[in-house]
N, C-alpha and C positions, 0 to 999 in steps of 0.2 A: 403866445409868441413862439415861433418855431425854434427848435433846438438847433444850435449852431453845429453840433456834432453830427446831425443827421445828414446822410448823403443825398445828393440831388438825384432827381429822376434820370437825368442824362448820364450821370456817373454810374448809377445802378444799372442802366441799360448796357453801357459799355462793359462793366465788370461781369454782368451775367452772360452777355454774349461771348466774351472771352472765356469765362468759366466753363461754358458749354462747348465752344469750338476748339479751344486749345487741347483739352483732354481727348476730344474726338480725333484731332490731327495726330496727337502723340500715339494714341492707341492704334490708329490706322497705320502709322509708320512702324510701330512695333510689330503689328501683325504682318505687314509686308516684309519687314526685315526677317522675322521668324520664318515666313514662307520661303524667302530667298535662301535662308540658311538650310532649311529642310530640303529644298530642291538641290542645293549644292552637295549636301550629304548623300542624297539619293543618287545623284549623278556619280559622285565619287565611289559609292558602293557598287553601282553597276559597272563602272570602269574597272574597279578592283576585282570584282567577280569575273568579268570578261578576261582580265589579265591572267587570273588564276586558271581559268579554263584554257586559254591560249598556251600558257606555259606548260600545263599538263599535257595538252595535245602535242606540243613541240617535243616534250620529253618522250612521249610514246612514239612519235614519228622518228625521232633520232635513234631511239633504241631499236626500232624496226629496221632502220637502214643499217645500223651497226650489226644487227643479227645477220642480215643478208651478206654483208661484207665478211663477217667472221665465218659464216657457214661456207661461203665461196672459198675463202682462204684455207679453211680446214680440209677441203676436199681436193686441193691441188696436190699434184704428185711431188712437188718440191717439199711441201710440209710433211707428206706421208713418208717420204724417203728417210727423213730424219738426219740428213747430212748437215752438219753444223754450219759449214761455210755457205752452202746453198740457202739454207733456211735463214741465216743472218742477212744475206743479201736480199732475200725476198721480203723480210720484215722491214729492212731499211727502205726498200723501194715502196712498200705499202705505206710507211709513215710519211714519205714525201707526197704520195698521191692523195692521202686523206689526212692532212695536217689538222683540220679543225675538229673532226669527229674523234680521232684517235690520238691520245697523248703518247701512248707507247704500247708495244705488244711483246708477248713473251710465249715461248714454247717450252713446256716442261715435260721431262720423262717421268711417267708414272711409276715405273719399276724402281728407278734409282732416286727419284725426287730431284734430280739435277736439272738445272736450266740448260736447255740445248742452245737456244738463241734468245736474245732479248734486246730491246731498245730502251729498257727501263733501269738499267744498272743490274747489280747482282742480287738485289732484294726481290723475293718472289711477290707476285701480285695475288694476294689472297691465298686460300687453302686449296691446293689442287686435288685433294682427296674428298671433296664434297660428294655426298651420296647422290646428288641430283644430276651429276655429270652424265650418268648413263641414260638419262631421259632426254637429252638434247642440250640446247644452249642454256646456260645459267646466267641470270642477271642479278647482281648484288651491289648494293651501295657500299662504297669504300669509306670507312670512318677513320679518324686519326689513330685509333687504337689498333687498326688492322696491321698485320705484319707487312713490312716493306714500304709503308707510307709514312713519311715524316710530316711534321706540322708545317714545314716551310711551304708546301704547295697550297695550303688553305689561307691564302692571302686575299682571295676574292670570294664573292658569294657564288660558289659553284657547287653543283651536284656531281660528285665523282662516282663512276660506276665501273664495276668489273664484269666483263662479259667473257664467259669461258665456254669452249666447245670441245668435245672429244675428237681426237684424230686417230683414225684407224690405219694400220699398215696395209700392205698389199694383200695380206692373208685375212684381212677383216678383223684383226685383233686390236683391241684398244691399247694404244701404246703411249700416246702423248696427249697433252692438254694445251690448246692454243687459247691465250687470254688477251683481251684488249682492256686497256684502261682509258676511259673517256671522261671528259669534263663538260658539263652542260650548264645552262643558265648564265651565260656571259652577260652581266649587267654593268651599266655605267655607274660609277660611284659618285659622280658629280651631276646628279639630276637637277634640272632647273625647278624652282618652286612652282607649284601648280600642276606639275606632271602627276597624273593620277594612276599611273601603272603600278606604282608602289614597289617595295622591296619584296623579294620572294623567299618564303620559307618552305621547306619540304619536311614533312613529319610522317614517319612510318605509323602503321596502324597500332603498333605496340607502344607508341609514344616516343620513339627515338628520333632525335632531330638529325636529319640527313643533310640539310642545307639551311644556312642562316646568314643574315647580314653581318653578324659578329662571329668570326671563325672559331673563337674559343668555345662557342656553344654547340658546335657540330659534334655529334657523337654522344651528347648528353641526353638525359631523359627530361621530358617536359615537367615532371614533378620536381626536378631539381631547380627549376627557374622560379623567379619571384612571381611571374604571371602564369604559373603552371595551371592553376584552376581554370583560367580563361582559355588557355590553349587546349586544355582537355575538353572544354565545351565545344570549341571549334572543331576538334577532331570528331567528337561524337555527332555533332550536327552534320558534318560533311559525310561521314559514313552512313548516316541515316537519310541522306539526300535532301536535307532541309537547307533552305536559303533564306537568310534574314540579315538585318543589320547586326553587326557585332562590334561593340566598343570594349576596349580594355586598356589598362594603364600599365606603363612600363617606365620606371625611373621618373615618376611624376609627369609623364607625358601621356596624353590621351591618344590612343591609336584606333584606326578604323580598318577593318579587315574584310576581304572577300576570299572565298575558298571554294575548292572543288576536289573531288576524290578521283583517283585513277586506279585501274586494276592491272593484273598481270605481272607484278614485280615481286621480288623477294628481298628479305632483309635477314641477314644471319642464317641463310640457308632455308628459310621458311617463306612460303607464299604469303604476301600481305598486300593490302591496299596502301597507297600513299596519298597523303593529303597535301595539296598544293595551296599555300596561303599567300595572298598578296596583301601587304600591309603598308599603310602610310599614316602619317600623323594627321589628327583632326585639323591642326593649324594649316597643314599643307592642303588638305581637302577644301578648307575655307579660305584659301589664299586670295581668290578673286573677290571675297567678301570685303576685303579692306577697301578696295576702290568703291564698292557699293556703299560702304559706310559714309564716305565723303558725300556721295550723291544723296543719301538719305538725310544727312545733317543739313546740307544745303537746301534740300526740298522742304525740310521741316521749318527752317528759318523763313523761307519764302511763304509757306502756307500760314505761319503764325503772323507774319507781317501783313499778309492779305486779310487775315481775320481781324487784325487790329484796325486796318483801314475801313473794312466793311462795317465793323461795329461802331466806329466813329460816325460814319455816314448814316447808318440806320438810327443811331441814338439821336443825331441832330434832326433827322426827318420825323421821328416819333415824338421827341421831347418838345419841339417847337410849338405844336398845338396845345400841349398840356401847359406850357409856360404862359401862353396867351390867356388861356382860361384861368390860370392861377392869378395872373396880374389883374384880370377883370374882377375876380372874386375878392382879392385883397383891397382893391380900390373902390369896391361897390359903395361903401359908406360915404365916399367922397363925391360920387357922381350924383349930384342933386337932380340932374335932368334924366337920370336913369337911362344911360346909353345902352343900346342893344347889345346883346351877347355876341361876341365875334363868332362867325360861323362859316367864313370863307376858307375852309380847309379842303384839301384834296383827298381826305380820308373820310369815308362814309361814317364810320363809327364815331369819330370826333365831331362830325357835324350833328349826328344824332345826340351826342352828349351835350353839345351846345344848345340844341333844341330842348332837351330835357331840363337843362339848367334854367332856360328861359321860362319853361312851364312851371318849374319849381318856384321860381320867384313870384310868378303870378299866383300860385297857390298859397304862398306865404302871405301875400297881401290879403287874400281872402281869409286865411286862417287868423290873421291878426285881428280882423273884424269880429271873427267868431270867438276869439279867445276870451274876451270879457264875458260873453254870455256863458261860455263853458266854465269860467271861473266861478260864476255865481252858482251854476248847477253843481260844481264840485263841492262848494261849501255845504250845500244841502246834503249831498251824498256823504260828505264827511261826518255830518251829524248822525245820519242813518248808520254808518259803519261804527261810530262810537257806541251807539246803542247796541249794535250787534256784538261788539267786542265785550261789552259789559255782560250781555246775556250768555255769550259763549264761555267767558271765563267762569261764570257760575256753573254752566253745564260741564266744563272740564274739571272744576274743583270738586264737585260732588262725587264723581266716580273715583277720582284720585283718593279722596278721603275714605271711601269704602275700601279700596284696595289696601291703603296703608293700615287702616284699623283691623281688617281681616288678617293681614300678614302679621301684624304685631300681636294679635291675640294668639295666633298659632305659635309665633316665635317665643312669646313669653310663657308658653305652656299653661294658658288659662282655660284650656278646653278639658273637659272631664273625660271624654272618650275619643277614640280614633274617628268614629262616625261624625262627631261634632267638628273635629278638625277638617275632615273632608268637606263638610257643609260650608265652612268658612272659606276654604280654598276654592270650592266651586263658585261661591258668591264672588270671590275676587276674580276668578276666571271670567264669569259672565259679565262682570262690570268692566273688566279690561277689554272684552270684545265690544261692549257698548261704547267704551271710550275710543276704541279703534274705529268704530263706525263713524263717530263724530269727526275724527281726524281725517278719515277717508272722504267724508263730505267736504271738509275744508280743502283737501287736495283737489277734489273734483271741481269745486267752484273756482279754484285758482286756475285750473286748466281751462275751464270754460272762459274765464276772463282773458286768459292768454291766447285763446283760440287754438289750443292744442288738444282738446278733447276729441277723441276719434272712436269709431266703432268698426268692428269687423263683421260684415254682413254674411250670413250663410242661411241656407234653407233649414228651418226648424219646424217641428210640429208644436203649435201653440198649446194644444190640449195637453200634450205630454208634459210640457213645461209647467203648465198650471197645476197639474197633479203633483209634480215635485214640490212646488211652492206650498200647496195646501198641506202636504205631508209635513213640511217644515213649520208652518205657522199654526197648524191646528192645536199644537200643545199650548202655546201662549193664549190662544182663544179659549181653550177649555179651562186653563188655570184661572182666567178672569170670569168664568161662569157664563160666557156668551154662547149663543147658538150660532152654528155655522151652517148656512144654507148654500148648497152647491147645485148648479144645474147639471143636466146630463152632459157628459163629455165623451160620447161614443164616436162622434164624427170627427175625422182628422181635419185640422185647419193648418195649412202650410203657409208660412210667411218668411220674408227675407228680413232677418234681424240678427243682432248680436245677442247670443243666448245669455251670456253673463250679464250684460248691461240691462237687457229686458227683464231678467230675473231680479236684478237690483231694483228696478223701477216698481215692479209689481209687489215685491216684498215691502218696499217703502209705503206703497198705498195701503196694503193690507195691515201693516203695522200701525199706520196712522188711524185706520178705522178701529183697530183694537184699542189703541191708546186713548182715543177720544170718545169711546163708547163705554159707559159705566154699566149699562144693562141693556138687554134686548138681543139683537142678532146682527150678524154680518152676512150679506148675500153676495156670492160671486156668480156672475152669469156671463155666458158667451153666446154670441150670435153672429150671423153673417148679414151684412147690410150692403145694399146696392146703391151706388151714388156715382153719377157722371160716367156711366159705362165701366165702372170699376167696382169690383167686389172688395169689401173691407171686412176684416176680422175685428170684432168689437168685444172688449173685456170690460165688464161693469162691476165695480165694487161699491156696494151700498151698505151703509151702516145706520143705526138708530141712535147715533151719538149726539153730541152737543150742537152740531150744526154750525152755521156761520152766517153773519149778516150779509145779504147780497151785495151791499156796497163795498164790502171788504174782500170779496172773492177774487177779483182780478189781481189784487196786490200780492196774493199768496204765491204767485208764480215768479215773483221778482226776488232776487237773492237778498238776504239780510232782513227781509220784511216779515213780521209776525203780528198777529192780532194781539193786542196788549193783554186783554183779559185771559186769553188762552195761554200766552207765554208765561204769565205770572203763576198760573195754576199748574200747567203741565210741563213747563220748561221747553227746551228745544233751541235750535240755532236758526231756523227759518231758511234752511238750504235744501231740504229734501225735495219739495215740489219744483224748485228752480232747476235743480240737477235733473230731475225726472223729465221736465219739459224739454231740456236741451238734448237729452239722450234720445227721447222718442222722436224729436224732429230730425236728428241725425239718421234715424231709421225710416224716414219719410212717413212718419205717422203723426198723430195728434193726441193730446191729453187735455181733458176738460174737467172742471169741478162745478157742481151745482148743489145748492142748498136752499130750501124754502125759507130758512131763517134759523134763528137761535133755537136750540133744543128740538130741531125738526130733522135731524140726520143730514148726512152728506152722501152724494153720489159722485164717484170719479169714474170717467170713461176713457179708455185707451183704445185707439183704432190704428190698425196697421193694414197695408195693402195685402190682399189675399192672393195666393198663388194657385193656379189651376192644378189640381193634383194629377190630372191626366198627362201633364207635361213633364212630371218628375220621373226619373229612372225607377224601374221596378224594384231594384235592390234597395234604394233609399226608402221607398214606402214600406218594404218588408221589414227593414231594420227598425223603422219607427214604430211599427205595430208590435214587434217583439219587445222593444223597450217599454211600450205602453202597458203590455201585459205584466211585465216585471214590476213596473211602478204601481199598478193597480193592486198587486198582492202585498204591498208594504203595510205594516200596522202602525198606527199612531199610539205612542206610549206616553202617558201622562207622567209628570214629575211630582214627586211627593217631597215636601219639606219636613225636616225633622229637627229644626233649631230648638234649643232650649229657650224658653220665653225671655229669661233675663238677658242672656248674651245676645240674642237676636235683636232685642229692643235696644241694647247699647249700640250695636252697629247701625241699625236702620235709623235710629234717632239722630244720627249725626249727618244724614244726607238728605233727608226730605223725600220727595216723591219722584225724583228724576232718574231712577236707576234702570227700570225695565223698558222704558219707552224707546223703540227703535226709530219711529217716525218723528219728524220735526217740521212738518209743513204747515201747521196751523198755529 
């Protein structure tokens, strides 16, 4: 019965579509919003930089115009004459003609230091003894600390300058100094939000603030300000000619700045560059983003609503066929007449699903008829497996007993010498390897039954592989006192096979021959056979062992099947030949077993498709020959046993004869 807490297919579709679409919409809106914000900041920075450049150019143009007026005035005869009344009238007239450029003017006598004429009151404008006066017109910023300037004039963000020019009398002698005081950067204090020209600051190269939106900061050094480190970076970047975004904070406000440097000015009597900085708040730069936020919010709501409607429609369109098929499947046991599966859908995949369901029902009817037959066969197979489990448990118990006894003898210090301990440990090791072989066979047969056994085919030299196997198996053959006959293996035989799996099969066959041969010989022979226009590599392993009844031979290739007499005497699991046949067939080969009868020996033949050596790359053949030469030079070393008779008999007496046999096919 279905769990009531489980969500329906329709609801899952709606939730999944919304789960995918809503984040996409939100991410898209966030990306668009971030892009708009970046664009506004870029525009604000460009406007601020342009404002700084324009202000700097305006300052230079104004100074140039003032220089011309100052130079023209200093060369008039009225100024050169030095008459107080005439000079005063001239300065008054000049102030009326140039009211925007010149705040006031003053003529000072260098010899006495007295002011001859002035429109600025009795306080002098700057220091008339500056050493630069002899070189021409001097331009210097006026700070609140300069003599003659009160803080009252710094009520607006203005840059005040003093321009001084030498005045020579009729004899060409330097006698007077004519000075102008000018105010630049007239800015509106009530700028509308969104105006990106910003407020202007002027900073000298040495860090002195010459103009600032806050008058109390004019004349101070940037290091005295809370944002001094950021202002210092701006000055450094401007002097180096670099242009980039620059954010800094002032009184917990984030500010955006554009800047530019101008030349040809002096501060405190020394030539310096001035940095013109246009500053506005980030909030002001992003003022138009407020309206865009409303648009983005409205657009997000619309897109999410559209996604919801689309998901509802798509869910209904896709869920309806599934619901029809569900209703049919749930009510199938009620339909005595077996109504046809609904298939009038407009979606091809659902129509195919309905067709597959109909075919499945037909197959189920057929399988129901076959089920009874299969059940009977399963009972028979169950009996075979029960016999197999009994035999396998015996095969597993014996090696475990050996390992346990060997380890206990060593653990309990019952050995007389170190060599004897090593003999028992070696016996435990060999028995563990034998036990591992049995377990590997069980795993392989389970893979075969599950259809998961696979091979990796590659080009290998069969003769080289055989030589490696012979080197491995010759020791056990010699220990049993058997003669090993091997045919000549000079000619290379290339086949497509899995080297490890083929090695496993051949070792199993040779081990079986060794296990079931008490005396005589084992012969390994290779040859090339021609059949149906295909060359085959044939490996034949022939022994003079116990043989097998011809009526029992085909059963040996089936898993879990053993000849009863052989199993009782030699043990085994009955899996070796079954695994071998499956592996060889996966390599596109065959394996056969022949025996004339009991005690007449057994011949096992393995055949694999032969590859034409002329089609192989030269490097592959050369590598194979090199490996063959190395393999041919290997020596076969026998193993000598040195157990003490009493202890050896104790261990071997508890296990029977099942320890050394690697094969288990008979």
